[in-house]
TORMAR-638985 format. One record per atom (N, C-alpha, C, CB): residue in one letter; atom name; y, x, z. Coordinates in steps of 0.02 Angstrom, whole numbers. Each point is the difference from the previous one (the first is absolute). Glycine has a CB too. Layout:
<rs>
@code A site CA v Y u X w Z .
...
</rs>
This chain:
<rs>
@code M site N v -488 u -1038 w 489 .
@code M site CA v 23 u 72 w -45 .
@code M site C v 75 u 26 w 8 .
@code M site CB v -82 u -43 w -94 .
@code G site N v 98 u 1 w 116 .
@code G site CA v 73 u 53 w 28 .
@code G site C v -20 u 68 w 3 .
@code G site CB v 52 u -83 w 81 .
@code K site N v -94 u 95 w -26 .
@code K site CA v -18 u 85 w 22 .
@code K site C v -29 u 34 w -40 .
@code K site CB v -14 u -19 w 98 .
@code K site N v -23 u -42 w -160 .
@code K site CA v -44 u 84 w -44 .
@code K site C v 85 u -10 w -46 .
@code K site CB v -207 u -3 w -33 .
@code I site N v 257 u -22 w -3 .
@code I site CA v 56 u 2 w -24 .
@code I site C v 44 u 73 w 5 .
@code I site CB v -15 u -126 w 26 .
@code M site N v 15 u 105 w 60 .
@code M site CA v 19 u 80 w 29 .
@code M site C v -42 u 35 w -7 .
@code M site CB v 56 u -20 w 73 .
@code L site N v -124 u 47 w -39 .
@code L site CA v -18 u 52 w -27 .
@code L site C v -13 u 5 w -82 .
@code L site CB v -37 u 8 w 119 .
@code F site N v 37 u -29 w -149 .
@code F site CA v -12 u 10 w -89 .
@code F site C v 92 u 50 w -9 .
@code F site CB v -98 u -168 w -55 .
@code G site N v 130 u 136 w 92 .
@code G site CA v 56 u 3 w -28 .
@code G site C v 55 u 86 w 37 .
@code G site CB v -24 u -172 w -20 .
@code I site N v -18 u 163 w 81 .
@code I site CA v 7 u 92 w 60 .
@code I site C v -55 u 19 w -59 .
@code I site CB v 12 u -11 w 187 .
@code S site N v -54 u -7 w -198 .
@code S site CA v -41 u 49 w -38 .
@code S site C v 23 u 32 w -68 .
@code S site CB v -83 u -65 w 55 .
@code I site N v 129 u 20 w -89 .
@code I site CA v 5 u 22 w -67 .
@code I site C v 56 u 44 w -13 .
@code I site CB v -51 u -97 w -30 .
@code A site N v 102 u 72 w 89 .
@code A site CA v 48 u 76 w 34 .
@code A site C v -5 u 50 w -10 .
@code A site CB v 6 u -31 w 66 .
@code F site N v -53 u 25 w -10 .
@code F site CA v -30 u 63 w 0 .
@code F site C v -20 u 57 w -46 .
@code F site CB v -21 u -68 w 66 .
@code L site N v -21 u 28 w -107 .
@code L site CA v -45 u 24 w -57 .
@code L site C v 51 u 26 w -18 .
@code L site CB v -92 u -70 w -32 .
@code N site N v 164 u 13 w -19 .
@code N site CA v 56 u 42 w -22 .
@code N site C v 23 u 39 w 37 .
@code N site CB v 23 u -65 w -55 .
@code L site N v -12 u 84 w 104 .
@code L site CA v 59 u 55 w 45 .
@code L site C v -68 u 70 w -25 .
@code L site CB v 86 u -94 w 155 .
@code F site N v -149 u 94 w -147 .
@code F site CA v -41 u 38 w 7 .
@code F site C v 2 u 7 w -80 .
@code F site CB v -62 u -26 w 123 .
@code D site N v 61 u -8 w -165 .
@code D site CA v -4 u 1 w -78 .
@code D site C v 87 u 60 w -11 .
@code D site CB v -83 u -170 w -30 .
@code G site N v 113 u 151 w 50 .
@code G site CA v 64 u 1 w -28 .
@code G site C v 11 u 87 w 11 .
@code G site CB v 48 u -144 w 31 .
@code I site N v -57 u 154 w 66 .
@code I site CA v -19 u 75 w 17 .
@code I site C v -25 u 49 w -53 .
@code I site CB v -28 u -49 w 104 .
@code V site N v -41 u 23 w -96 .
@code V site CA v -45 u 39 w -41 .
@code V site C v 45 u 10 w -95 .
@code V site CB v -132 u -65 w 97 .
@code T site N v 124 u 4 w -118 .
@code T site CA v 17 u 23 w -93 .
@code T site C v 67 u 27 w 25 .
@code T site CB v -57 u -106 w -104 .
@code N site N v 127 u 102 w 148 .
@code N site CA v 44 u 60 w 23 .
@code N site C v -33 u 72 w -3 .
@code N site CB v 56 u -85 w 78 .
@code Y site N v -80 u 103 w -32 .
@code Y site CA v -55 u 69 w -5 .
@code Y site C v -45 u 3 w -37 .
@code Y site CB v 8 u 15 w 90 .
@code G site N v -32 u -33 w -138 .
@code G site CA v -55 u -17 w -41 .
@code G site C v 87 u 29 w -86 .
@code G site CB v -135 u -151 w 107 .
@code L site N v 175 u 120 w -101 .
@code L site CA v 46 u -5 w -56 .
@code L site C v 42 u 65 w 19 .
@code L site CB v 3 u -140 w -23 .
@code M site N v 20 u 170 w 72 .
@code M site CA v 29 u 46 w 9 .
@code M site C v -21 u 55 w -14 .
@code M site CB v 35 u -56 w 56 .
@code K site N v -124 u 72 w -38 .
@code K site CA v -43 u 65 w -12 .
@code K site C v -17 u -8 w -68 .
@code K site CB v -52 u 17 w 115 .
@code K site N v 74 u -59 w -178 .
@code K site CA v -31 u 14 w -24 .
@code K site C v -87 u -37 w -22 .
@code K site CB v 103 u 81 w 47 .
@code L site N v -112 u -95 w 10 .
@code L site CA v -82 u -22 w 8 .
@code L site C v -12 u -61 w -52 .
@code L site CB v -8 u 30 w 140 .
@code I site N v 22 u -70 w -120 .
@code I site CA v 17 u -71 w -68 .
@code I site C v 55 u -29 w -22 .
@code I site CB v -79 u -34 w 35 .
@code E site N v 56 u -34 w -85 .
@code E site CA v 83 u -28 w -46 .
@code E site C v -23 u -67 w 34 .
@code E site CB v 35 u 67 w -149 .
@code E site N v 2 u -82 w 150 .
@code E site CA v 14 u -55 w 30 .
@code E site C v -16 u -53 w -72 .
@code E site CB v 96 u 56 w 110 .
@code M site N v -136 u -136 w -89 .
@code M site CA v 0 u -5 w -60 .
@code M site C v 39 u -77 w -18 .
@code M site CB v -114 u 88 w -3 .
@code N site N v 138 u -113 w 79 .
@code N site CA v 67 u -58 w -1 .
@code N site C v 59 u 40 w -43 .
@code N site CB v -23 u -62 w 136 .
@code P site N v 24 u 40 w -197 .
@code P site CA v 59 u 25 w -41 .
@code P site C v 68 u -44 w 43 .
@code P site CB v -81 u 19 w -141 .
@code I site N v 93 u -48 w 166 .
@code I site CA v 63 u -21 w 35 .
@code I site C v 15 u 62 w 59 .
@code I site CB v -28 u -145 w -22 .
@code M site N v -39 u 140 w 50 .
@code M site CA v 6 u 45 w 70 .
@code M site C v 24 u 81 w -46 .
@code M site CB v -123 u -77 w 104 .
@code D site N v 83 u 97 w -138 .
@code D site CA v 1 u 63 w -31 .
@code D site C v 83 u 2 w -13 .
@code D site CB v -136 u 2 w -60 .
@code F site N v 165 u -55 w 41 .
@code F site CA v 90 u 25 w -24 .
@code F site C v -5 u 5 w 41 .
@code F site CB v 71 u -36 w -69 .
@code I site N v -49 u -10 w 147 .
@code I site CA v 4 u -1 w 48 .
@code I site C v 7 u 49 w 44 .
@code I site CB v -36 u -74 w -38 .
@code F site N v 1 u 112 w 51 .
@code F site CA v -40 u 81 w 25 .
@code F site C v 35 u 57 w -55 .
@code F site CB v -145 u -58 w 40 .
@code S site N v 183 u 25 w -88 .
@code S site CA v 12 u 71 w -38 .
@code S site C v 86 u 5 w 0 .
@code S site CB v -123 u -4 w -92 .
@code L site N v 148 u -68 w 102 .
@code L site CA v 66 u 6 w 38 .
@code L site C v 3 u 15 w 66 .
@code L site CB v 30 u -70 w -70 .
@code N site N v -89 u 72 w 107 .
@code N site CA v 12 u 31 w 78 .
@code N site C v -43 u 0 w 29 .
@code N site CB v 83 u -26 w 14 .
@code P site N v -129 u 74 w 8 .
@code P site CA v -46 u -22 w 61 .
@code P site C v -7 u -40 w 50 .
@code P site CB v -1 u 72 w -24 .
@code A site N v 62 u -48 w 88 .
@code A site CA v 16 u -62 w 29 .
@code A site C v 29 u -55 w -38 .
@code A site CB v 9 u 66 w 85 .
@code L site N v 13 u -101 w -123 .
@code L site CA v -12 u -63 w -19 .
@code L site C v -50 u -25 w -17 .
@code L site CB v 77 u 13 w -19 .
@code F site N v -115 u 15 w -5 .
@code F site CA v -93 u -13 w 4 .
@code F site C v -48 u -22 w 70 .
@code F site CB v 11 u 99 w -89 .
@code L site N v 19 u -62 w 121 .
@code L site CA v -29 u -5 w 66 .
@code L site C v 60 u -49 w 25 .
@code L site CB v -71 u 127 w 19 .
@code G site N v 124 u -113 w -19 .
@code G site CA v 45 u -78 w 27 .
@code G site C v -27 u -61 w -15 .
@code G site CB v 100 u 49 w -18 .
@code L site N v -126 u -65 w -43 .
@code L site CA v -23 u -75 w -51 .
@code L site C v -70 u -24 w 49 .
@code L site CB v 38 u 48 w -159 .
@code K site N v -72 u 19 w 168 .
@code K site CA v -68 u 3 w 25 .
@code K site C v -1 u -33 w 63 .
@code K site CB v -25 u 104 w -57 .
@code I site N v 70 u -81 w 105 .
@code I site CA v 13 u -32 w 76 .
@code I site C v 36 u -68 w -25 .
@code I site CB v 21 u 123 w 85 .
@code C site N v 8 u -119 w -128 .
@code C site CA v 62 u -78 w 0 .
@code C site C v -74 u -31 w -5 .
@code C site CB v 155 u 7 w -81 .
@code L site N v -186 u -39 w 21 .
@code L site CA v -81 u -29 w -23 .
@code L site C v -43 u 23 w 66 .
@code L site CB v 4 u 22 w -151 .
@code S site N v -12 u 10 w 156 .
@code S site CA v -34 u -32 w 97 .
@code S site C v 47 u -20 w 33 .
@code S site CB v -82 u 80 w 30 .
@code L site N v 120 u -116 w -29 .
@code L site CA v 44 u -21 w 49 .
@code L site C v 15 u -52 w -5 .
@code L site CB v 33 u 79 w 13 .
@code L site N v -28 u -112 w -79 .
@code L site CA v 14 u -45 w -46 .
@code L site C v -71 u -67 w 17 .
@code L site CB v 72 u 113 w -101 .
@code I site N v -130 u -47 w 94 .
@code I site CA v -72 u -34 w -35 .
@code I site C v 11 u -55 w 115 .
@code I site CB v -125 u 157 w -148 .
@code L site N v 138 u -94 w 186 .
@code L site CA v -14 u -24 w 75 .
@code L site C v 30 u -73 w 6 .
@code L site CB v 7 u 126 w 53 .
@code F site N v 51 u -113 w -98 .
@code F site CA v 54 u -39 w 69 .
@code F site C v -15 u -84 w -48 .
@code F site CB v 143 u 125 w 54 .
@code V site N v -154 u -129 w -123 .
@code V site CA v -33 u -42 w -57 .
@code V site C v -70 u -26 w 48 .
@code V site CB v 48 u 80 w -130 .
@code S site N v -75 u -47 w 141 .
@code S site CA v -83 u -15 w 15 .
@code S site C v 16 u -47 w 78 .
@code S site CB v -77 u 141 w -64 .
@code Y site N v 137 u -111 w 100 .
@code Y site CA v 13 u -52 w 46 .
@code Y site C v 26 u -33 w -2 .
@code Y site CB v -13 u 36 w 40 .
@code W site N v 52 u -53 w -82 .
@code W site CA v 48 u -65 w -36 .
@code W site C v -65 u -63 w -16 .
@code W site CB v 113 u 98 w -81 .
@code V site N v -147 u -69 w 56 .
@code V site CA v -64 u -45 w -27 .
@code V site C v -44 u -6 w 42 .
@code V site CB v 8 u 28 w -98 .
@code Y site N v -10 u 5 w 136 .
@code Y site CA v -13 u -3 w 75 .
@code Y site C v 9 u -61 w 54 .
@code Y site CB v 31 u 109 w -32 .
@code T site N v 26 u -115 w 21 .
@code T site CA v 29 u -38 w 51 .
@code T site C v 39 u -69 w -33 .
@code T site CB v 12 u 120 w 73 .
@code N site N v 11 u -116 w -143 .
@code N site CA v 20 u -29 w -23 .
@code N site C v -32 u -57 w -63 .
@code N site CB v 67 u 95 w 59 .
@code S site N v -111 u -72 w -85 .
@code S site CA v -50 u -49 w -43 .
@code S site C v -46 u -37 w 7 .
@code S site CB v 21 u 56 w -40 .
@code K site N v -36 u -93 w 1 .
@code K site CA v -60 u -49 w 7 .
@code K site C v -77 u 36 w -16 .
@code K site CB v 92 u -102 w -40 .
@code V site N v -136 u 86 w 87 .
@code V site CA v -71 u 1 w -37 .
@code V site C v 8 u 9 w -54 .
@code V site CB v -50 u -61 w 55 .
@code Y site N v 53 u 30 w -123 .
@code Y site CA v -2 u 21 w -56 .
@code Y site C v 4 u 50 w -35 .
@code Y site CB v 16 u -69 w 20 .
@code F site N v 47 u 70 w 6 .
@code F site CA v 42 u 75 w -21 .
@code F site C v -40 u 59 w 33 .
@code F site CB v 130 u -55 w 0 .
@code Q site N v -127 u 60 w 52 .
@code Q site CA v -56 u 35 w 52 .
@code Q site C v -49 u 18 w -21 .
@code Q site CB v 25 u -52 w 69 .
@code K site N v -77 u 37 w -75 .
@code K site CA v -47 u 12 w -70 .
@code K site C v 15 u 41 w -63 .
@code K site CB v -26 u -105 w 33 .
@code L site N v 77 u 68 w -51 .
@code L site CA v -5 u 38 w -58 .
@code L site C v 44 u 61 w -17 .
@code L site CB v -37 u -103 w -28 .
@code Y site N v 64 u 107 w 98 .
@code Y site CA v 47 u 71 w 8 .
@code Y site C v -55 u 49 w 27 .
@code Y site CB v 130 u -56 w 35 .
@code L site N v -190 u 26 w 26 .
@code L site CA v -33 u 60 w 12 .
@code L site C v -49 u -7 w -56 .
@code L site CB v 19 u 17 w 131 .
@code F site N v -42 u -37 w -172 .
@code F site CA v -35 u 7 w -90 .
@code F site C v 5 u 66 w 3 .
@code F site CB v 43 u -102 w -83 .
@code S site N v 35 u 111 w 57 .
@code S site CA v 65 u 43 w -15 .
@code S site C v -38 u 33 w 20 .
@code S site CB v 111 u -36 w 6 .
@code L site N v -71 u 54 w 67 .
@code L site CA v 17 u 51 w 21 .
@code L site C v -72 u 46 w -21 .
@code L site CB v 98 u -56 w 97 .
@code V site N v -178 u 9 w -56 .
@code V site CA v -72 u 32 w -21 .
@code V site C v -8 u 53 w -79 .
@code V site CB v -45 u -128 w 69 .
@code G site N v 91 u 91 w -98 .
@code G site CA v -9 u 35 w -81 .
@code G site C v 43 u 55 w -3 .
@code G site CB v -20 u -106 w -64 .
@code V site N v 80 u 116 w 102 .
@code V site CA v 52 u 70 w 12 .
@code V site C v -28 u 51 w 22 .
@code V site CB v 84 u -57 w 27 .
@code F site N v -109 u 22 w 39 .
@code F site CA v -66 u 46 w 61 .
@code F site C v -45 u 35 w -52 .
@code F site CB v -21 u -100 w 112 .
@code C site N v -13 u 68 w -153 .
@code C site CA v -46 u 52 w -36 .
@code C site C v 13 u 45 w -42 .
@code C site CB v -53 u -68 w 11 .
@code L site N v 112 u 47 w -48 .
@code L site CA v 40 u 59 w -47 .
@code L site C v 14 u 37 w 46 .
@code L site CB v 53 u -53 w -90 .
@code Y site N v -33 u 46 w 143 .
@code Y site CA v 40 u 29 w 46 .
@code Y site C v -44 u 60 w 15 .
@code Y site CB v 63 u -107 w 46 .
@code F site N v -128 u 100 w -16 .
@code F site CA v -42 u 17 w 17 .
@code F site C v -62 u 44 w -39 .
@code F site CB v 55 u -89 w 59 .
@code G site N v -39 u 81 w -133 .
@code G site CA v -7 u 57 w -67 .
@code G site C v 29 u 32 w -7 .
@code G site CB v -28 u -39 w -48 .
@code I site N v 84 u 1 w 61 .
@code I site CA v 58 u 65 w -16 .
@code I site C v -28 u 59 w 36 .
@code I site CB v 114 u -74 w -3 .
@code C site N v -97 u 57 w 100 .
@code C site CA v 1 u 25 w 60 .
@code C site C v -65 u 73 w -15 .
@code C site CB v 46 u -144 w 77 .
@code S site N v -99 u 113 w -101 .
@code S site CA v -60 u 31 w -34 .
@code S site C v -3 u 60 w -20 .
@code S site CB v -12 u -87 w -30 .
@code I site N v 39 u 63 w -41 .
@code I site CA v 14 u 56 w -76 .
@code I site C v 54 u 40 w 61 .
@code I site CB v 1 u -87 w -166 .
@code H site N v 49 u 71 w 216 .
@code H site CA v 15 u 69 w 30 .
@code H site C v -4 u 52 w 43 .
@code H site CB v 30 u -50 w -36 .
@code L site N v -72 u 1 w 65 .
@code L site CA v -53 u 51 w 50 .
@code L site C v -29 u 12 w -36 .
@code L site CB v -13 u -28 w 93 .
@code Y site N v -36 u 13 w -170 .
@code Y site CA v -74 u 79 w -26 .
@code Y site C v 44 u 38 w -4 .
@code Y site CB v -102 u -31 w -84 .
@code W site N v 169 u 31 w 68 .
@code W site CA v 46 u 45 w -53 .
@code W site C v 19 u 61 w 81 .
@code W site CB v 77 u -123 w -134 .
@code L site N v -56 u 88 w 154 .
@code L site CA v 6 u 26 w 82 .
@code L site C v -45 u 63 w 8 .
@code L site CB v 15 u -127 w 54 .
@code S site N v -67 u 65 w -32 .
@code S site CA v -64 u 61 w 27 .
@code S site C v -29 u 68 w -52 .
@code S site CB v -51 u -120 w 64 .
@code L site N v 84 u 110 w -132 .
@code L site CA v 0 u 51 w -29 .
@code L site C v 38 u 78 w -1 .
@code L site CB v -32 u -105 w -37 .
@code L site N v 57 u 83 w 61 .
@code L site CA v 72 u 48 w 13 .
@code L site C v -44 u 48 w 66 .
@code L site CB v 139 u -109 w -30 .
</rs>
Protein backbone atom coordinates (compact mmCIF):
# COMPACT_ATOMS: atom_id res chain seq x y z
CA UNK A 1 0.00 0.00 0.00
CA UNK A 2 2.89 2.36 0.71
CA UNK A 3 4.08 2.19 -2.88
CA UNK A 4 0.60 3.14 -4.09
CA UNK A 5 0.60 6.13 -1.73
CA UNK A 6 3.89 7.32 -3.16
CA UNK A 7 2.82 6.61 -6.75
CA UNK A 8 -0.37 8.65 -6.38
CA UNK A 9 1.44 11.37 -4.41
CA UNK A 10 4.06 11.76 -7.14
CA UNK A 11 1.40 11.65 -9.85
CA UNK A 12 -0.66 14.36 -8.15
CA UNK A 13 2.44 16.51 -7.65
CA UNK A 14 3.27 16.30 -11.37
CA UNK A 15 -0.35 16.91 -12.41
CA UNK A 16 -0.44 19.93 -10.08
CA UNK A 17 2.75 21.31 -11.64
CA UNK A 18 1.41 20.70 -15.13
CA UNK A 19 -1.82 22.44 -14.16
CA UNK A 20 0.12 25.41 -12.79
CA UNK A 21 2.35 25.82 -15.82
CA UNK A 22 -0.44 25.44 -18.37
CA UNK A 23 -2.85 27.61 -16.40
CA UNK A 24 -0.20 30.31 -16.10
CA UNK A 25 0.38 30.16 -19.87
CA UNK A 26 -3.33 30.30 -20.63
CA UNK A 27 -3.94 33.18 -18.25
CA UNK A 28 -0.96 35.18 -19.52
CA UNK A 29 -2.16 34.77 -23.12
CA UNK A 30 -5.77 35.44 -22.05
CA UNK A 31 -6.87 32.11 -23.51
CA UNK A 32 -8.61 30.86 -20.37
CA UNK A 33 -10.03 32.11 -17.09
CA UNK A 34 -9.07 30.74 -13.67
CA UNK A 35 -12.13 29.07 -12.18
CA UNK A 36 -10.76 28.86 -8.63
CA UNK A 37 -11.42 32.28 -7.03
CA UNK A 38 -8.54 31.92 -4.57
CA UNK A 39 -6.00 31.05 -7.27
CA UNK A 40 -7.46 33.76 -9.51
CA UNK A 41 -6.81 36.31 -6.75
CA UNK A 42 -3.25 35.00 -6.24
CA UNK A 43 -2.58 35.16 -9.99
CA UNK A 44 -3.90 38.74 -10.08
CA UNK A 45 -1.39 39.65 -7.36
CA UNK A 46 1.58 38.11 -9.15
CA UNK A 47 1.85 35.25 -11.68
CA UNK A 48 5.19 34.20 -10.16
CA UNK A 49 3.48 33.88 -6.77
CA UNK A 50 0.86 31.68 -8.43
CA UNK A 51 3.54 29.36 -9.84
CA UNK A 52 5.51 29.41 -6.60
CA UNK A 53 2.42 28.34 -4.68
CA UNK A 54 1.77 25.50 -7.12
CA UNK A 55 5.38 24.32 -6.67
CA UNK A 56 5.06 24.52 -2.87
CA UNK A 57 1.79 22.57 -2.97
CA UNK A 58 3.44 19.87 -5.09
CA UNK A 59 6.31 19.60 -2.63
CA UNK A 60 3.85 19.49 0.26
CA UNK A 61 1.89 16.60 -1.24
CA UNK A 62 5.16 14.71 -1.73
CA UNK A 63 6.24 15.38 1.85
CA UNK A 64 2.87 14.43 3.37
CA UNK A 65 2.61 11.30 1.23
CA UNK A 66 6.07 10.17 2.30
CA UNK A 67 5.29 10.94 5.94
CA UNK A 68 2.02 8.95 5.81
CA UNK A 69 3.82 6.10 4.04
CA UNK A 70 6.56 5.88 6.68
CA UNK A 71 4.76 6.88 9.90
CA UNK A 72 1.07 6.03 9.75
CA UNK A 73 -0.94 2.98 10.67
CA UNK A 74 -2.62 0.90 8.00
CA UNK A 75 -6.10 2.29 8.64
CA UNK A 76 -4.97 5.89 8.09
CA UNK A 77 -2.89 4.84 5.06
CA UNK A 78 -6.02 3.34 3.49
CA UNK A 79 -8.01 6.50 4.19
CA UNK A 80 -5.21 8.69 2.82
CA UNK A 81 -4.87 6.52 -0.29
CA UNK A 82 -8.61 6.76 -0.87
CA UNK A 83 -8.31 10.57 -0.67
CA UNK A 84 -5.33 10.56 -3.04
CA UNK A 85 -7.29 8.57 -5.62
CA UNK A 86 -10.10 11.15 -5.48
CA UNK A 87 -7.69 14.07 -5.87
CA UNK A 88 -5.91 12.25 -8.69
CA UNK A 89 -9.21 11.83 -10.56
CA UNK A 90 -10.00 15.53 -10.19
CA UNK A 91 -6.56 16.64 -11.37
CA UNK A 92 -6.63 14.13 -14.23
CA UNK A 93 -9.90 15.69 -15.39
CA UNK A 94 -8.54 19.23 -15.06
CA UNK A 95 -5.37 18.34 -16.97
CA UNK A 96 -7.45 16.62 -19.66
CA UNK A 97 -9.35 19.89 -20.15
CA UNK A 98 -6.01 21.72 -20.41
CA UNK A 99 -4.79 19.25 -23.03
CA UNK A 100 -8.01 19.74 -24.98
CA UNK A 101 -7.75 23.52 -25.17
CA UNK A 102 -4.03 23.30 -25.90
CA UNK A 103 -4.86 21.02 -28.86
CA UNK A 104 -7.09 23.79 -30.24
CA UNK A 105 -4.23 26.29 -30.46
